[in-house]
C-alpha positions as CSV (number, residue, x, y, z in Angstrom):
1,M,-37.8,52.2,-15.0
2,K,-36.8,50.1,-12.2
3,I,-39.0,50.5,-9.1
4,L,-36.8,50.1,-5.8
5,P,-38.6,48.1,-3.2
6,P,-39.5,50.1,-0.1
7,F,-37.9,49.8,3.3
8,F,-39.4,52.5,5.4
9,T,-42.1,50.4,7.1
10,W,-43.6,50.6,10.6
11,N,-40.8,48.4,12.1
12,F,-38.1,50.6,10.5
13,F,-39.5,53.8,11.8
14,M,-40.0,52.4,15.3
15,L,-36.3,51.3,15.2
16,C,-35.4,54.7,14.2
17,L,-37.2,56.3,17.0
18,S,-35.8,53.9,19.5
19,S,-32.3,54.9,18.2
20,F,-33.1,58.6,18.7
21,L,-34.1,57.9,22.4
22,F,-31.2,55.7,23.1
23,F,-28.6,58.1,21.7
24,A,-30.0,60.8,23.3
25,S,-29.9,59.3,26.6
26,F,-26.3,58.7,27.1
27,N,-25.2,61.6,25.4
28,M,-27.0,64.0,27.3
29,I,-24.8,63.8,30.2
30,I,-21.6,63.9,28.4
31,P,-20.9,67.9,28.4
32,E,-21.4,68.0,32.2
33,L,-19.4,65.0,33.0
34,P,-16.0,66.6,32.8
35,A,-17.0,69.1,35.6
36,Y,-18.7,66.7,37.6
37,L,-15.7,64.5,37.7
38,T,-13.8,67.7,38.8
39,S,-16.1,68.3,41.5
40,L,-15.4,64.7,42.8
41,G,-11.8,65.5,42.8
42,G,-10.9,63.5,39.6
43,E,-9.7,66.5,37.3
44,D,-6.9,64.5,36.2
45,Y,-9.1,61.5,34.9
46,K,-11.1,63.3,32.4
47,G,-9.4,61.3,29.3
48,L,-11.1,58.2,31.4
49,I,-14.9,59.6,30.9
50,I,-14.9,58.4,27.5
51,S,-12.1,55.8,27.3
52,L,-13.5,53.6,29.9
53,F,-16.9,53.9,28.3
54,T,-15.6,52.7,24.8
55,L,-13.4,50.0,26.3
56,T,-16.3,48.2,27.7
57,A,-18.3,48.7,24.5
58,G,-15.4,47.3,22.5
59,L,-15.0,44.3,24.8
60,S,-18.6,43.3,24.7
61,R,-19.0,43.6,21.0
62,P,-17.9,39.9,20.3
63,F,-20.6,38.9,22.8
64,S,-23.2,41.1,21.2
65,G,-22.5,40.0,17.6
66,K,-22.6,36.3,18.7
67,L,-25.8,36.9,20.7
68,A,-27.6,38.8,17.8
69,D,-26.7,35.7,15.6
70,K,-28.1,33.4,17.9
71,I,-30.8,34.6,20.3
72,G,-31.7,37.5,18.2
73,R,-31.7,41.1,17.5
74,I,-34.3,42.4,19.9
75,P,-32.8,40.8,23.1
76,V,-29.5,42.4,22.4
77,M,-31.0,45.9,21.9
78,V,-33.3,45.9,24.8
79,F,-30.3,44.6,27.0
80,G,-28.0,47.3,26.0
81,A,-30.9,50.1,26.7
82,G,-31.4,48.6,30.0
83,I,-27.9,49.0,31.2
84,C,-28.2,52.7,30.1
85,F,-31.3,53.0,32.3
86,A,-29.7,51.2,35.3
87,V,-26.5,52.9,35.2
88,S,-27.9,56.6,34.7
89,L,-30.0,55.8,37.9
90,M,-26.5,55.0,39.8
91,Y,-24.4,58.2,39.0
92,P,-26.2,60.3,41.5
93,V,-25.8,57.5,44.3
94,I,-22.0,57.1,43.7
95,T,-19.9,60.3,44.9
96,S,-16.4,58.8,44.7
97,V,-13.9,59.1,41.8
98,A,-13.4,55.4,41.7
99,G,-17.1,54.7,41.8
100,F,-17.7,57.2,39.0
101,L,-15.2,55.5,36.8
102,L,-16.6,52.2,37.5
103,L,-19.9,53.2,36.2
104,R,-18.4,54.6,33.3
105,F,-16.9,51.1,32.7
106,V,-20.5,49.5,33.1
107,H,-22.3,52.0,31.0
108,G,-20.0,51.2,28.0
109,F,-22.0,47.9,27.9
110,S,-25.1,49.9,26.7
111,T,-23.6,51.0,23.3
112,G,-21.8,47.7,23.0
113,F,-25.1,45.8,22.8
114,T,-27.8,48.0,21.3
115,P,-26.2,49.2,18.1
116,T,-25.2,46.0,17.0
117,G,-28.8,44.6,17.2
118,V,-30.1,47.7,15.4
119,S,-27.6,47.5,12.7
120,A,-28.2,43.8,12.1
121,Y,-32.1,44.4,12.2
122,V,-31.9,47.3,9.6
123,A,-29.6,44.9,7.6
124,D,-32.2,42.0,7.7
125,I,-35.3,44.3,6.5
126,V,-33.5,46.6,3.8
127,P,-33.1,45.4,0.4
128,F,-29.2,45.0,-0.8
129,N,-29.2,47.9,-3.2
130,R,-30.8,50.3,-0.7
131,R,-28.4,49.6,2.3
132,G,-26.5,52.8,2.2
133,E,-29.9,55.0,1.9
134,A,-31.2,52.9,4.8
135,M,-28.2,53.2,7.1
136,G,-28.3,56.8,6.3
137,L,-31.6,57.4,7.3
138,Q,-31.3,55.3,10.4
139,S,-28.2,56.9,11.4
140,L,-29.8,60.3,10.6
141,F,-32.2,59.5,13.7
142,G,-29.4,58.5,16.0
143,S,-27.6,61.6,15.2
144,L,-30.5,63.7,16.0
145,G,-30.5,61.9,19.2
146,M,-26.8,62.7,19.6
147,A,-27.5,66.6,19.0
148,A,-30.6,66.6,21.1
149,G,-29.1,64.8,24.2
150,P,-26.0,67.2,24.7
151,A,-28.0,70.4,24.0
152,L,-31.0,69.2,26.2
153,G,-28.5,68.1,28.8
154,G,-26.7,71.2,28.8
155,Y,-29.7,73.2,29.5
156,I,-30.9,70.8,32.2
157,G,-27.6,70.9,33.9
158,Q,-27.6,74.8,33.9
159,I,-31.0,75.0,35.2
160,W,-31.8,72.3,37.5
161,G,-28.4,70.6,38.2
162,I,-26.7,67.3,37.6
163,E,-28.9,64.7,39.6
164,P,-32.1,65.8,37.4
165,L,-30.0,65.4,34.4
166,F,-29.0,61.9,35.3
167,Y,-32.9,60.9,35.7
168,A,-33.5,62.5,32.8
169,S,-31.1,60.1,30.9
170,A,-32.7,57.0,32.6
171,F,-36.1,58.1,31.7
172,T,-35.0,58.5,27.9
173,A,-33.3,55.1,28.0
174,I,-36.6,53.3,29.2
175,L,-38.8,55.0,26.7
176,S,-36.5,53.5,23.9
177,I,-36.9,50.1,25.3
178,L,-40.9,50.7,25.3
179,V,-40.6,51.7,21.5
180,I,-39.1,48.4,20.3
181,I,-40.2,45.6,22.8
182,R,-42.9,44.6,20.5
183,L,-41.2,44.7,17.4
184,K,-41.2,41.3,15.4
185,E,-38.0,39.4,15.6
186,T,-36.1,39.1,12.2
187,M,-33.7,36.2,12.7
188,Q,-34.9,33.1,11.8
189,D,-35.3,30.3,14.4
190,P,-33.6,32.1,17.3
191,E,-32.1,30.1,20.1
192,K,-32.7,30.3,23.8
193,M,-30.3,32.0,25.8
194,S,-27.7,29.6,27.4
195,R,-24.2,29.6,28.9
196,K,-22.7,28.3,25.9
197,H,-23.5,31.7,24.0
198,L,-21.1,33.6,26.5
199,R,-18.3,31.3,25.4
200,L,-16.1,32.9,22.7
201,H,-14.0,30.9,20.2
202,R,-11.0,32.6,18.9
203,H,-12.7,32.8,15.6
204,E,-15.9,34.4,16.7
205,I,-14.2,37.6,18.0
206,I,-13.1,39.1,14.6
207,E,-14.8,38.9,11.2
208,K,-11.8,38.9,8.9
209,R,-13.8,39.8,5.9
210,V,-14.6,43.4,7.1
211,I,-11.1,44.3,8.5
212,Q,-10.6,46.9,5.8
213,P,-13.5,49.1,6.7
214,S,-13.0,48.5,10.2
215,L,-9.5,49.7,10.0
216,V,-10.7,52.9,8.1
217,L,-13.2,53.6,11.0
218,F,-10.7,53.2,13.5
219,L,-8.5,55.9,12.0
220,T,-11.5,58.5,11.5
221,V,-13.1,58.1,14.9
222,F,-10.1,58.8,16.6
223,S,-10.9,62.3,16.3
224,F,-14.2,61.7,17.7
225,G,-12.7,60.5,20.7
226,T,-10.9,63.8,21.0
227,V,-13.9,66.0,20.6
228,L,-15.9,64.1,23.0
229,T,-13.2,64.5,25.8
230,I,-11.6,68.1,25.0
231,I,-14.4,70.0,23.4
232,P,-16.1,70.8,26.7
233,D,-12.8,72.3,28.1
234,Y,-12.2,74.1,24.9
235,S,-15.6,75.5,24.7
236,E,-15.1,77.0,28.2
237,Y,-11.8,78.5,27.0
238,L,-13.3,80.3,24.2
239,G,-16.1,81.6,26.4
240,I,-19.0,79.4,25.3
241,K,-21.4,78.8,28.2
242,N,-23.3,76.0,26.7
243,K,-20.9,72.9,26.5
244,G,-22.9,71.2,24.5
245,L,-23.3,73.7,21.7
246,F,-20.6,72.2,19.6
247,F,-22.1,68.7,19.7
248,A,-25.4,70.1,18.5
249,V,-23.6,72.0,15.8
250,F,-21.7,69.2,14.5
251,T,-24.4,66.7,14.9
252,L,-27.0,68.8,13.0
253,S,-24.5,69.4,10.2
254,S,-24.3,65.5,9.8
255,L,-28.1,65.0,9.4
256,G,-29.0,66.0,5.8
257,I,-25.7,64.7,4.2
258,R,-26.4,61.2,5.7
259,I,-29.1,60.2,3.4
260,I,-27.2,61.8,0.3
261,A,-24.1,60.1,1.3
262,G,-25.9,56.7,1.6
263,K,-27.6,56.9,-1.7
264,T,-24.4,58.3,-3.3
265,S,-22.5,55.2,-2.0
266,D,-25.4,52.8,-3.1
267,K,-24.7,54.3,-6.7
268,Y,-21.2,55.1,-7.2
269,G,-19.5,52.9,-4.4
270,R,-18.3,53.1,-0.8
271,I,-14.9,54.2,-1.4
272,P,-15.2,57.4,-3.3
273,V,-17.6,58.5,-0.5
274,M,-15.1,57.5,2.0
275,K,-12.3,59.6,0.4
276,V,-14.5,62.6,0.7
277,A,-15.3,61.9,4.2
278,T,-11.7,61.3,5.5
279,L,-10.2,64.3,3.8
280,S,-13.0,66.4,5.3
281,M,-12.2,65.1,8.6
282,A,-8.6,66.4,8.2
283,V,-9.6,70.0,7.2
284,A,-12.0,70.1,10.1
285,M,-9.6,69.2,12.9
286,I,-7.0,71.5,11.6
287,L,-9.7,74.4,11.7
288,I,-10.8,73.4,15.2
289,A,-6.9,73.0,16.3
290,F,-6.5,76.9,15.5
291,A,-9.9,78.1,16.4
292,Q,-9.6,81.5,18.0
293,S,-13.2,82.5,18.1
294,K,-16.7,80.8,18.6
295,A,-17.6,81.4,15.0
296,M,-14.3,79.4,13.8
297,L,-14.9,76.4,16.3
298,M,-18.3,76.3,15.0
299,L,-17.1,76.2,11.3
300,G,-15.0,73.5,12.4
301,G,-17.9,71.7,13.7
302,V,-20.1,71.9,10.8
303,I,-17.4,70.4,8.6
304,F,-16.5,67.8,11.1
305,G,-20.4,67.1,11.2
306,C,-20.3,66.6,7.5
307,S,-17.4,64.0,7.5
308,V,-19.3,62.1,10.2
309,G,-22.4,62.1,8.2
310,M,-20.7,60.8,5.2
311,N,-18.7,58.2,7.1
312,S,-21.3,56.4,9.5
313,P,-23.7,55.0,6.9
314,T,-21.1,54.3,4.4
315,I,-18.9,52.2,6.6
316,S,-22.0,50.5,7.9
317,A,-23.0,49.5,4.3
318,W,-19.7,48.6,3.3
319,T,-19.3,46.4,6.3
320,I,-22.7,44.7,5.5
321,D,-21.8,44.4,1.8
322,L,-18.8,42.2,2.7
323,S,-20.2,40.1,5.5
324,L,-22.2,36.8,5.1
325,D,-25.6,36.6,6.1
326,A,-25.1,34.1,8.8
327,F,-22.4,36.1,10.4
328,R,-23.7,39.7,10.1
329,G,-23.9,40.3,13.9
330,R,-20.2,39.2,14.2
331,A,-19.3,41.4,11.0
332,L,-21.2,44.6,12.6
333,A,-19.6,43.7,16.2
334,T,-16.2,43.8,14.4
335,M,-16.9,47.1,13.2
336,Y,-18.0,48.5,16.3
337,I,-14.8,47.3,18.1
338,A,-13.0,49.4,15.8
339,L,-15.4,52.1,16.4
340,E,-14.9,51.8,20.3
341,A,-11.2,51.4,20.1
342,G,-10.6,54.3,17.9
343,I,-12.8,56.6,20.1
344,G,-11.3,55.2,23.2
345,I,-7.8,55.6,22.3
346,G,-8.7,59.0,20.8
347,A,-10.1,59.9,24.2
348,L,-7.3,58.5,26.2
349,V,-4.3,60.2,24.1
350,S,-6.2,63.5,23.8
351,G,-6.6,63.4,27.7
352,W,-2.9,62.6,28.2
353,V,-1.7,65.3,25.7
354,F,-3.9,68.0,26.9
355,A,-2.8,67.6,30.6
356,N,-5.0,70.3,31.5
357,K,-2.9,73.0,29.7
358,A,-4.8,75.4,27.1
359,E,-1.6,75.6,25.3
360,N,-2.0,72.0,24.4
361,F,-5.2,72.5,22.4
362,P,-3.6,72.9,18.9
363,L,-1.5,69.6,19.4
364,V,-4.5,67.8,20.6
365,F,-6.8,68.3,17.6
366,S,-4.0,68.2,15.1
367,L,-3.4,64.4,16.1
368,G,-6.7,63.9,14.7
369,A,-6.1,65.5,11.5
370,V,-3.0,62.9,11.1
371,T,-5.1,60.0,11.7
372,A,-7.8,61.1,9.1
373,V,-5.1,61.6,6.3
374,I,-3.6,58.2,7.1
375,A,-7.1,56.9,6.2
376,F,-7.3,58.8,3.4
377,F,-4.2,57.5,1.6
378,Y,-5.1,53.8,3.0
379,L,-8.3,53.8,0.7
380,F,-6.0,54.2,-2.2
381,M,-3.8,51.4,-1.2
382,L,-7.1,48.8,-1.2
383,P,-7.3,45.9,-3.8
384,K,-8.9,47.1,-7.1
385,E,-12.2,45.0,-6.4
386,Q,-12.7,47.0,-3.1
387,R,-11.8,50.4,-4.5
388,F,-14.3,50.1,-7.4
389,L,-17.1,48.1,-5.5
390,V,-20.5,49.3,-6.4
391,P,-23.6,47.5,-4.9
392,E,-25.6,45.4,-7.2
393,D,-28.7,43.2,-6.7
394,K,-28.1,39.7,-5.5
């Protein structure tokens, strides 16, 4: 019987803990942001809360990918979390709609950098034939942060108000830095930071080898942008007081399935798992679209979480499978560009279609089902070597 090499080391655990704190930091404020923006007089700009954030994240990905490949994984992670810390402290100071939207734009740099560095670091320390499992475990900690953040944020917002919530977000971000600051850099011979690292050539923006998983990711996370933007209003419409409850339900439901999905994709290939994930996403969005009760909405949230739990580690492992070691940061940055584009466009379109009218809820969420179905059929159109790719020892 073949003994698989271990990957759950102290460095891996600390990386996972940092991911938990980082994702909790910027997610804990999301449920309260629509109401906060409305209090500033920006009710018509709710769609920009997520789309501006993801726009900056997407624009910064080519830079974070290049820097991760040049100066190292850890500096990229620390920079992103540092942005999260600084911006969270600024929210209570800026009280205009324009200022708030500018902060959301800047805040996006955090997720433009940290996840790229984290994924590259994990890929460096994990054996090829256990990538799916490792990505599943690492993303589980991130998901725990995404679940704990909104639930805790909703509680803090209800009891103490919005300003303490922003300070709690900043404190959590700085903790995520302290956890990883002493980790050993995994990149061989990192370069010193210089201006040349901020100059991008055309071929350094997109890694063509990972276009296929990136496209599938774009189509599936369109629904995620819709959920982030519209669910707080939908929850209120259905009489749910804690606007972070849906986020907690779908994130928690994704936890256990992440490791299972990752191990399954290691054994049977990435594409079969992605077919189940995209089909589940379509079903979830239909259930959410026509929910008339708290129970039905939460059922949709459970299935939505299962889809996200299958999608995240499988797409990450698939992307790393197709990338070259020397350009791993660029490949992961390309994947994250697709992630941010899908979430951002989903948020922008859903905010525009919703237009603060309750009768538009079914249409808004049905659009997510459509994009998931497109992704499902696209998987059948991939070249044969992609559809039957199963990781093997290098």
